[in-house]
TIRO-2110 file (N, C-alpha, C; in Angstrom, 1 decimal):
// TIRO-2110
0.9, -1.2, -0.1, N, 1, A
-0.2, -0.2, 0.0, CA, 1, A
0.7, 1.2, -0.1, C, 1, A
0.8, 2.0, -0.9, N, 2, A
1.5, 3.4, -0.9, CA, 2, A
0.8, 4.2, 0.2, C, 2, A
1.1, 4.7, 0.8, N, 3, A
1.1, 5.9, 1.6, CA, 3, A
0.3, 7.1, 1.0, C, 3, A
0.5, 7.4, 0.0, N, 4, A
0.6, 8.3, -0.7, CA, 4, A
-0.7, 8.7, -1.2, C, 4, A
-1.2, 7.1, -1.6, N, 5, A
-2.5, 7.3, -1.8, CA, 5, A
-3.8, 7.8, -0.5, C, 5, A
-2.8, 7.8, 0.6, N, 6, A
-4.0, 8.1, 1.7, CA, 6, A
-4.2, 9.6, 1.7, C, 6, A
-5.1, 10.5, 0.9, N, 7, A
-5.2, 11.8, 0.7, CA, 7, A
-7.1, 12.2, 1.2, C, 7, A
-7.5, 11.5, 1.5, N, 8, A
-8.4, 11.9, 1.4, CA, 8, A
-8.7, 12.0, 3.3, C, 8, A
-9.4, 13.2, 4.0, N, 9, A
-9.4, 13.1, 5.3, CA, 9, A
-11.1, 12.5, 6.0, C, 9, A
-11.0, 11.8, 6.8, N, 10, A
-12.1, 11.2, 7.3, CA, 10, A
-12.4, 11.3, 9.0, C, 10, A
-12.9, 11.4, 9.3, N, 11, A
-13.6, 11.4, 10.5, CA, 11, A
-13.9, 10.2, 11.1, C, 11, A
-13.9, 9.5, 12.4, N, 12, A
-14.5, 8.2, 12.6, CA, 12, A
-15.1, 9.2, 14.1, C, 12, A
-16.5, 8.4, 14.0, N, 13, A
-17.6, 9.4, 15.1, CA, 13, A
-17.8, 7.6, 15.8, C, 13, A
-18.4, 7.7, 17.2, N, 14, A
-19.1, 6.4, 17.4, CA, 14, A
-20.1, 7.3, 18.2, C, 14, A
-21.0, 6.7, 18.5, N, 15, A
-22.2, 6.8, 19.3, CA, 15, A
-22.1, 7.0, 20.7, C, 15, A
-22.5, 8.3, 21.1, N, 16, A
-22.6, 8.3, 22.9, CA, 16, A
-24.1, 8.9, 23.5, C, 16, A
-24.8, 8.6, 24.2, N, 17, A
-25.8, 8.5, 24.9, CA, 17, A
-25.6, 9.5, 25.8, C, 17, A
-26.5, 10.6, 25.6, N, 18, A
-26.0, 11.8, 27.1, CA, 18, A
-27.7, 12.1, 27.5, C, 18, A
-27.4, 12.7, 28.5, N, 19, A
-29.2, 13.0, 29.0, CA, 19, A
-30.0, 14.1, 28.7, C, 19, A
-31.0, 13.6, 28.2, N, 20, A
-31.9, 15.1, 27.3, CA, 20, A
-32.7, 15.9, 28.9, C, 20, A
-32.4, 15.5, 29.7, N, 21, A
-32.7, 16.6, 30.9, CA, 21, A
-34.2, 16.4, 31.6, C, 21, A
-34.6, 15.5, 30.7, N, 22, A
-36.1, 15.2, 31.2, CA, 22, A
-36.2, 13.7, 32.0, C, 22, A
-35.1, 13.5, 32.1, N, 23, A
-34.8, 11.7, 32.8, CA, 23, A
-34.6, 10.8, 31.6, C, 23, A
-34.6, 11.1, 30.6, N, 24, A
-34.1, 9.9, 29.7, CA, 24, A
-32.8, 10.2, 29.5, C, 24, A
-32.8, 9.4, 28.0, N, 25, A
-31.3, 10.3, 27.4, CA, 25, A
-31.5, 10.0, 25.7, C, 25, A
-30.6, 10.9, 25.1, N, 26, A
-30.7, 11.0, 23.2, CA, 26, A
-29.3, 10.1, 23.0, C, 26, A
-29.3, 9.7, 21.6, N, 27, A
-28.6, 9.3, 21.1, CA, 27, A
-27.6, 10.5, 20.4, C, 27, A
-26.4, 11.1, 19.8, N, 28, A
-25.5, 11.6, 19.7, CA, 28, A
-24.2, 11.1, 19.3, C, 28, A
-23.6, 11.7, 17.9, N, 29, A
-22.3, 11.3, 17.6, CA, 29, A
-21.4, 11.7, 18.2, C, 29, A
-20.0, 11.4, 18.5, N, 30, A
-19.4, 12.1, 18.9, CA, 30, A
-17.8, 11.6, 18.2, C, 30, A
-17.0, 12.6, 17.5, N, 31, A
-15.6, 12.3, 17.1, CA, 31, A
-14.4, 11.7, 17.5, C, 31, A
-13.8, 10.7, 16.9, N, 32, A
-13.3, 9.6, 17.3, CA, 32, A
-11.9, 9.9, 17.2, C, 32, A
-11.8, 10.0, 16.2, N, 33, A
-10.3, 10.6, 15.6, CA, 33, A
-10.7, 11.1, 14.0, C, 33, A
-10.3, 12.2, 13.7, N, 34, A
-9.9, 12.7, 12.1, CA, 34, A
-8.3, 12.0, 11.3, C, 34, A
-8.4, 11.3, 10.8, N, 35, A
-7.1, 11.1, 9.6, CA, 35, A
-7.3, 10.9, 8.2, C, 35, A
-6.1, 10.6, 7.6, N, 36, A
-5.9, 10.2, 6.0, CA, 36, A
-6.3, 9.0, 6.0, C, 36, A
-7.2, 8.9, 4.6, N, 37, A
-7.3, 7.6, 4.0, CA, 37, A
-7.6, 7.0, 2.7, C, 37, A
-7.2, 6.3, 2.2, N, 38, A
-7.6, 6.1, 0.2, CA, 38, A
-9.0, 5.5, 1.0, C, 38, A
-10.1, 6.4, -0.2, N, 39, A
-11.6, 6.3, -0.1, CA, 39, A
-11.8, 5.6, -1.6, C, 39, A
-12.3, 4.7, -1.6, N, 40, A
-12.5, 3.9, -2.7, CA, 40, A
-14.0, 3.4, -3.1, C, 40, A
-14.7, 4.3, -4.2, N, 41, A
-16.0, 4.2, -4.4, CA, 41, A
-16.5, 2.8, -5.0, C, 41, A
-17.0, 1.6, -4.2, N, 42, A
-17.0, 0.4, -5.1, CA, 42, A
-18.1, 0.1, -6.2, C, 42, A
-19.4, 0.4, -5.8, N, 43, A
-20.9, 0.8, -6.6, CA, 43, A
-21.5, 1.1, -6.3, C, 43, A
-23.0, 1.2, -6.7, N, 44, A
-23.8, 2.1, -6.4, CA, 44, A
-25.0, 1.5, -6.5, C, 44, A
-26.2, 1.3, -5.8, N, 45, A
-27.4, 0.6, -6.6, CA, 45, A
-28.3, 1.3, -5.8, C, 45, A
-29.4, 1.0, -7.1, N, 46, A
-30.8, 2.2, -6.3, CA, 46, A
-32.2, 0.8, -7.1, C, 46, A
-33.0, 1.0, -5.5, N, 47, A
-33.9, 0.2, -5.6, CA, 47, A
-35.0, 1.0, -5.0, C, 47, A
-35.5, 0.1, -5.0, N, 48, A
-37.1, 0.7, -4.8, CA, 48, A
-37.7, -0.3, -3.6, C, 48, A
-38.0, 0.5, -2.1, N, 49, A
-38.2, -0.6, -1.0, CA, 49, A
-39.3, 0.3, -0.5, C, 49, A
-40.1, -0.2, 0.0, N, 50, A
-41.1, -0.2, 0.8, CA, 50, A
-41.7, 1.5, 0.6, C, 50, A
-42.2, 1.1, -1.0, N, 51, A
-42.3, 2.4, -1.7, CA, 51, A
-41.4, 4.1, -1.5, C, 51, A
-40.2, 3.3, -1.2, N, 52, A
-39.6, 4.1, -1.1, CA, 52, A
-38.3, 4.3, -2.0, C, 52, A
-37.6, 5.1, -3.1, N, 53, A
-36.5, 5.1, -3.6, CA, 53, A
-35.2, 4.8, -2.5, C, 53, A
-34.7, 3.8, -2.8, N, 54, A
-33.2, 3.7, -2.3, CA, 54, A
-32.0, 4.0, -2.7, C, 54, A
-31.3, 4.9, -2.8, N, 55, A
-29.7, 4.1, -3.2, CA, 55, A
-28.7, 4.1, -2.3, C, 55, A
-28.0, 3.4, -2.6, N, 56, A
-27.1, 2.9, -1.5, CA, 56, A
-25.4, 2.8, -2.5, C, 56, A
-25.0, 3.3, -1.6, N, 57, A
-23.5, 3.5, -2.3, CA, 57, A
-22.2, 3.0, -1.4, C, 57, A
-22.0, 2.0, -2.3, N, 58, A
-20.5, 1.0, -1.1, CA, 58, A
-19.1, 1.7, -1.3, C, 58, A
-18.2, 1.9, -0.3, N, 59, A
-17.1, 1.9, 0.1, CA, 59, A
-15.8, 1.0, 0.6, C, 59, A
-14.8, 1.3, -0.1, N, 60, A
-13.9, 0.5, 1.0, CA, 60, A
-12.7, 1.6, 0.9, C, 60, A
-12.3, 1.9, 2.4, N, 61, A
-12.1, 3.3, 3.2, CA, 61, A
-10.4, 1.9, 4.0, C, 61, A
-9.3, 2.8, 3.4, N, 62, A
-8.0, 1.8, 4.0, CA, 62, A
-7.3, 3.3, 4.8, C, 62, A
-6.9, 2.5, 5.9, N, 63, A
-6.2, 3.4, 6.6, CA, 63, A
-5.3, 3.1, 7.7, C, 63, A
-4.4, 3.9, 8.1, N, 64, A
-3.8, 3.3, 8.9, CA, 64, A
-4.2, 2.4, 10.6, C, 64, A
-3.5, 1.3, 10.6, N, 65, A
-4.1, 0.3, 12.0, CA, 65, A
-3.9, 2.2, 12.9, C, 65, A
-5.1, 1.5, 14.3, N, 66, A
-4.7, 2.4, 14.9, CA, 66, A
-4.8, 1.8, 16.3, C, 66, A
-4.4, 2.1, 17.7, N, 67, A
-4.3, 1.3, 18.6, CA, 67, A
-6.0, 1.6, 19.4, C, 67, A
-6.5, 2.9, 18.9, N, 68, A
-7.9, 2.5, 19.3, CA, 68, A
-9.2, 1.8, 18.4, C, 68, A
-9.6, 1.3, 18.4, N, 69, A
-10.3, 0.3, 17.1, CA, 69, A
-11.4, 1.1, 16.6, C, 69, A
-11.1, 0.1, 15.6, N, 70, A
-12.9, 1.0, 14.7, CA, 70, A
-13.6, -0.4, 14.7, C, 70, A
-15.0, 0.0, 14.8, N, 71, A
-15.7, -1.0, 14.9, CA, 71, A
-16.9, -1.1, 14.2, C, 71, A
-17.6, -1.8, 13.9, N, 72, A
-18.8, -1.5, 12.7, CA, 72, A
-20.1, -1.1, 13.9, C, 72, A
-20.2, -0.3, 14.9, N, 73, A
-20.8, 0.7, 15.6, CA, 73, A
-20.0, 2.2, 15.4, C, 73, A
-18.9, 2.5, 14.4, N, 74, A
-19.0, 3.6, 14.6, CA, 74, A
-19.4, 3.7, 12.7, C, 74, A
-19.1, 4.9, 12.9, N, 75, A
-19.5, 5.7, 10.9, CA, 75, A
-18.5, 6.5, 10.7, C, 75, A
-17.9, 6.8, 9.6, N, 76, A
-17.2, 7.6, 8.3, CA, 76, A
-18.0, 9.0, 8.3, C, 76, A
-17.4, 10.4, 8.5, N, 77, A
-18.0, 11.5, 8.0, CA, 77, A
-16.8, 11.8, 7.1, C, 77, A
-16.9, 11.9, 5.4, N, 78, A
-16.2, 11.8, 4.6, CA, 78, A
-17.1, 13.1, 3.3, C, 78, A
-16.4, 14.1, 3.2, N, 79, A
-16.9, 14.8, 2.2, CA, 79, A
-18.6, 15.2, 2.3, C, 79, A
-18.4, 15.2, 4.0, N, 80, A
-20.1, 15.8, 4.4, CA, 80, A
-21.0, 14.8, 4.4, C, 80, A
-20.8, 13.0, 3.9, N, 81, A
-21.3, 11.8, 3.6, CA, 81, A
-21.0, 11.3, 5.0, C, 81, A
-22.4, 11.0, 5.5, N, 82, A
-22.2, 9.6, 6.7, CA, 82, A
-22.0, 8.6, 6.2, C, 82, A
-21.0, 7.8, 6.3, N, 83, A
-21.2, 6.3, 5.6, CA, 83, A
-20.9, 5.5, 7.2, C, 83, A
-21.6, 4.4, 6.8, N, 84, A
-22.1, 3.7, 8.4, CA, 84, A
-20.7, 2.5, 7.7, C, 84, A
-19.8, 1.5, 8.8, N, 85, A
-19.1, 0.8, 8.7, CA, 85, A
-19.9, -0.9, 8.8, C, 85, A
-19.2, -1.2, 7.8, N, 86, A
-19.8, -2.6, 7.9, CA, 86, A
-19.2, -3.9, 8.6, C, 86, A
-17.9, -3.5, 8.1, N, 87, A
-16.7, -4.7, 8.5, CA, 87, A
-15.5, -4.0, 8.3, C, 87, A
-14.7, -4.1, 9.2, N, 88, A
-13.5, -4.0, 9.6, CA, 88, A
-12.3, -5.2, 9.6, C, 88, A
-11.6, -4.7, 8.4, N, 89, A
-10.4, -5.8, 8.4, CA, 89, A
-9.2, -5.1, 8.3, C, 89, A
-8.3, -5.7, 9.4, N, 90, A
-7.0, -5.6, 9.9, CA, 90, A
-6.2, -6.4, 8.8, C, 90, A
-4.7, -5.5, 8.5, N, 91, A
-3.7, -6.5, 7.6, CA, 91, A
-3.3, -7.8, 8.5, C, 91, A
-2.7, -9.1, 8.3, N, 92, A
-1.8, -9.5, 9.3, CA, 92, A
-0.9, -8.7, 10.3, C, 92, A
-0.3, -7.5, 9.2, N, 93, A
0.8, -6.8, 10.2, CA, 93, A
0.8, -5.8, 11.2, C, 93, A
-1.0, -5.4, 10.9, N, 94, A
-1.6, -4.2, 11.7, CA, 94, A
-1.2, -3.4, 10.9, C, 94, A
-0.5, -2.7, 9.9, N, 95, A
0.0, -1.9, 9.5, CA, 95, A
-1.3, -0.8, 8.7, C, 95, A
-2.1, -1.9, 8.2, N, 96, A
-3.3, -0.8, 7.6, CA, 96, A
-4.9, -1.6, 7.8, C, 96, A
-6.0, -0.8, 8.0, N, 97, A
-6.9, -1.4, 7.9, CA, 97, A
-8.4, -1.2, 7.0, C, 97, A
-8.7, -2.3, 6.6, N, 98, A
-10.1, -1.8, 5.7, CA, 98, A
-10.9, -1.6, 6.0, C, 98, A
-11.5, -1.0, 5.7, N, 99, A
-13.4, -1.1, 6.5, CA, 99, A
-14.1, -1.1, 5.2, C, 99, A
-15.0, -1.8, 5.4, N, 100, A
-16.0, -2.0, 4.0, CA, 100, A
-17.1, -1.3, 4.6, C, 100, A
-17.7, -0.1, 3.7, N, 101, A
-19.2, 0.5, 4.3, CA, 101, A
-19.6, 0.8, 3.1, C, 101, A
-21.0, 1.4, 4.0, N, 102, A
-21.4, 1.7, 2.7, CA, 102, A
-22.8, 3.3, 3.2, C, 102, A
-23.4, 3.6, 2.6, N, 103, A
-24.5, 5.0, 2.7, CA, 103, A
-26.2, 4.8, 1.8, C, 103, A
-26.8, 4.6, 2.8, N, 104, A
-28.2, 4.5, 2.1, CA, 104, A
-28.7, 5.8, 2.2, C, 104, A
-29.6, 6.5, 1.2, N, 105, A
-29.9, 7.3, 1.0, CA, 105, A
-31.2, 7.1, 0.2, C, 105, A
-32.9, 7.8, 1.0, N, 106, A
-33.7, 7.4, 1.1, CA, 106, A
-34.5, 8.6, -0.1, C, 106, A
-35.3, 8.3, -1.0, N, 107, A
-35.8, 9.8, -1.4, CA, 107, A
-34.9, 10.7, -1.9, C, 107, A
-33.6, 10.4, -2.2, N, 108, A
-32.5, 11.6, -2.0, CA, 108, A
-32.7, 12.3, -1.4, C, 108, A
-32.3, 11.8, -0.1, N, 109, A
-31.8, 12.8, 1.0, CA, 109, A
-30.7, 13.3, 1.5, C, 109, A
END
């Protein structure tokens, strides 16, 4: 892997629950780390589900291995897009990690 290909800036976020002030809690996203990565758009799919048009885009994101793990409960922010992490594939030498991701838009959201 050529590190020069990692020229896209991504932010990894995780879910955090915070008190809503009336005895409950709400879910919010907080930044974990901002780093450089290689982002490859693999393909896209347009489908009609439950009376709504959905557009799904699949991504492969490669970044350096981190001691703070990235898991499928995280999401990636890239160029204003919110991308869900589906799987995390570290290489054998723990130098790089490949994230298989997707984003889904319903009715052009």
